[in-house]
Structure formats: structure tokens, C-alpha cells
N, C-alpha and C positions, 0 to 999 in steps of 0.2 A: 822793342825799339831798337834798332842799332843805328849809332851815329859814328860817322868816320871822318877824319881831319887829317888832310894831307899837309905836308911840309916839306921844304928842302928844295923848292924850285928856284929859279934865278935865271941869270945872265952868266953864260960861259963861252969861251972861244972853241972853235972847232978842235977836236982832239982832247978837249978836257973831260973832266968827270962831274957828276953830281950824285947824290944820293937822296931819294924820296923815301919819305916816312908816311905811313898811314897808321894812325892811332885808332883803335875801335873801342867804343863804348859798348859793351855786350854784357849779358848776365854772367855772373861769377862762372869761371871755369868753362865757358861755352865757345871760347874764341877758337880753340882747336878744332871745332866742328864745322868751321866755315871754310869754304873755298874762297880765296881772295884774288881778286884780278886788278890788273892796270890797264887803262885804256887811255887813249889820247885823242885830241881832236885840234887839228890845224885850222886855221881861218880859211873859210871856204870849202872845208872837206868834211865827210862824213867821220863820225867817231870810228876809231879802230883799235882792235884788240892789241895789246903789247905784250902781256905776260900774265900768267896766273900759277898759284900754288894751290895744290888741293888740300883738303882736310888731312889727307895722308902724306903731305909734304911732296908730293910730285910736282915739279916744275914744268911749265909749258911757255914757249916763245913763238912769237910771230918770226917769220924767217928774217926780216930786215933787221932784227936786233940780236939774233943769235950770236954767241961769241963776244958780244959787246955789253949786254945788259945781264944782270943776275937779280932774279927775284928770291927773296928769302922771308921767314917768318919767324918771329919769337914769340910763341904762345904765352910765356910767362909774362910778357910785357903787353900783351893784345896788340901787337904791332906787325906790320909786314913793310918791307922794304924793297926798293927798287934801285940797286947800283946801277948806275949808266956810266960807262967807260966809252972812249974814243967817240964822242959826241960829234954829230954831223948836223949842218943847218937844217937838213930835212927832218931831224928829230924835234925841231921847234913845233910846240903845241902846248895845249893845256892839258895836263895828266890828271886823270881821275882815277880814284881807288873805288873798287867795287866789292861787295861781299854777298855770299849766299850760303846757306847751310848745305853741308855735306857734299856729296860727290855730284859734280856737274859734267855730264857727258858733252855738254855745249858750253865749256868754260870759256871759249872765244867769241861768244855772243852776248852783247850788251843786254839784250832782253831775258838773258838767263838770271840776271842779279836783280834783286830787290833793293838792295841798299847801295847808296853812293855818297861820296864825298863832295865838297864844293870844288875841287879842282886847285891845281897849282901851275903856275905858269913856268915853262922851260923854254929859254930863248938861246939858242946857238948861233953865234956870229961867226961869219966866214973870214 
């Protein structure tokens, strides 16, 4: 069983930065075998892919966050991060961390992941 706990959300002005963290409870030394993803859902909208980092440490981003967001992982800490810079009001959403073992060709699809966190709210004011 994998448990994911997100933190780091909050209220920030447009142009500001936040760093989200996702701590994973997994079997010893297995975190490095997971592809980790970040998704978000704004009110009244569908959940959408934001970023992912594969078990081989390859990063992927949706076009709207490229150059502004950076996903990274620290396997020794069982944690994945999402550094969000130059935030915009349209980035406002609940951000969810997701995990699935090994390579995911469909890393940008929510139904590819079996494990999800509870979400953390990010609000960007204009």
C-alpha cells in the first residue's frame, strides 16, 4: 500500500512562487521505482496533468507550465517536489500527487496512476 501526503499549498500573489511536496510511504528502497505525477483540478473543470518525473528521473510537463514549474525527486527522502514560479491566477487549483510503479508511457493520464494524495490547495490572486 502506498500513501501520499502533499504539502506546501497556499495563497500567493500573481508572479510569486510556491513549492509543493509529496511525501510517499512505500516499502523500503522502492520509491525510486515509481513514476510520480502532479495533477490539478480547478473548480468546475476536469483534472489535468501538470508534470511527472519517471523512475529514471525524466521530467515531463504540460505546455502551460513549461519554463515556470520544475518537478524533482529526492529518492533518499521518498519525496517529490513541484517548484512553481511566476504563478498565474489560472494556476489556481487543488494539486494532487500521484504514483505508479515503473515506466508509464501514459504518464499524463490520471487513470494510469493507482495511488493518489488528498490534494493541497493553491490559490493565486491577481
